C-alpha positions as CSV (number, residue, x, y, z in Angstrom):
1,M,54.4,86.6,-4.2
2,S,52.0,83.9,-3.1
3,E,52.2,79.8,-4.0
4,V,49.4,78.6,-5.8
5,E,48.6,74.5,-6.0
6,N,47.8,73.4,-9.1
7,T,44.7,71.5,-8.4
8,S,43.1,70.5,-11.9
9,P,41.4,67.5,-12.4
10,A,44.1,65.8,-14.8
11,T,46.7,66.0,-11.7
12,A,44.2,65.0,-8.9
13,E,44.0,61.6,-7.4
14,H,41.3,59.8,-9.2
15,K,39.6,56.9,-7.6
16,E,38.7,54.4,-10.0
17,R,35.0,52.8,-10.0
18,R,36.3,48.9,-9.9
19,I,33.3,46.4,-11.0
20,V,33.3,42.9,-9.7
21,G,31.4,40.5,-12.1
22,R,31.2,37.0,-14.0
23,V,32.1,36.6,-17.7
24,A,28.9,36.0,-19.4
25,S,30.7,35.8,-23.2
26,N,33.9,36.0,-24.5
27,K,32.8,35.5,-28.5
28,G,33.9,39.0,-29.5
29,D,37.8,39.9,-30.5
30,K,39.4,41.3,-27.5
31,T,35.6,41.8,-25.9
32,I,34.1,40.4,-22.9
33,T,30.6,40.6,-21.8
34,V,30.5,41.0,-17.8
35,V,27.2,40.5,-15.8
36,V,27.6,42.4,-12.5
37,E,24.4,41.2,-10.1
38,R,23.1,43.2,-7.4
39,T,20.2,42.9,-4.7
40,V,17.9,45.6,-4.0
41,K,14.6,45.7,-1.8
42,H,10.9,46.4,-3.3
43,P,9.6,49.4,-2.3
44,I,6.5,47.9,-1.2
45,Y,6.6,44.0,-0.7
46,N,9.9,44.8,0.9
47,K,11.2,41.7,-0.7
48,I,15.2,41.2,-1.6
49,L,15.3,40.8,-5.6
50,R,18.3,40.1,-7.6
51,R,19.1,42.4,-10.6
52,S,21.8,42.2,-13.2
53,T,23.4,44.5,-15.5
54,K,25.6,43.6,-18.4
55,L,28.8,45.3,-19.1
56,Y,31.2,45.5,-22.1
57,A,34.7,45.1,-21.4
58,H,38.2,45.4,-23.2
59,D,40.3,42.4,-22.7
60,E,43.3,43.0,-24.6
61,A,45.0,39.2,-24.5
62,N,41.7,37.5,-25.1
63,Q,42.4,35.6,-21.5
64,C,39.1,35.3,-20.1
65,K,37.0,32.6,-20.2
66,E,33.0,32.0,-20.0
67,G,32.4,31.7,-16.1
68,D,35.4,33.2,-14.8
69,L,35.0,36.3,-12.0
70,V,36.7,39.5,-13.2
71,A,37.5,42.8,-11.8
72,I,36.8,45.7,-14.1
73,V,37.4,49.6,-14.0
74,E,35.9,52.6,-16.2
75,T,37.6,54.0,-19.2
76,R,37.2,56.4,-22.0
77,P,34.5,55.3,-24.9
78,L,36.5,52.5,-26.8
79,S,33.4,51.4,-29.2
80,R,29.8,52.3,-29.2
81,T,29.0,50.0,-25.8
82,K,32.7,49.2,-24.3
83,R,33.1,51.4,-22.0
84,F,35.3,49.3,-19.2
85,K,38.8,47.4,-19.4
86,L,40.1,44.4,-17.5
87,V,41.9,45.0,-14.9
88,E,42.3,41.2,-13.3
89,I,41.1,38.1,-13.3
90,I,39.9,37.2,-9.5
91,Q,39.1,33.6,-10.1
92,T,38.6,31.0,-13.0
93,H,36.5,28.9,-14.1
94,A,37.1,25.3,-13.9
């Protein structure tokens, strides 16, 4: 009998999508709004543009303040809009 490795998605190594951004708001209970900025090049004019995306993340201990630099990772849907959770606070806002 031959041995077969179990390669189901549940047991395989999973690379988490880690995103770094600034906290724009911490008004919600256990929820923070993180603004992620990226730069893109205009297809015709070749000008570098700044684009931003607002993501909602779960902050269990309500420890983030506005202006903090944080890292968040993708998770299962926690509410209608929340799809991320807080991993670490990289830099606090003074």
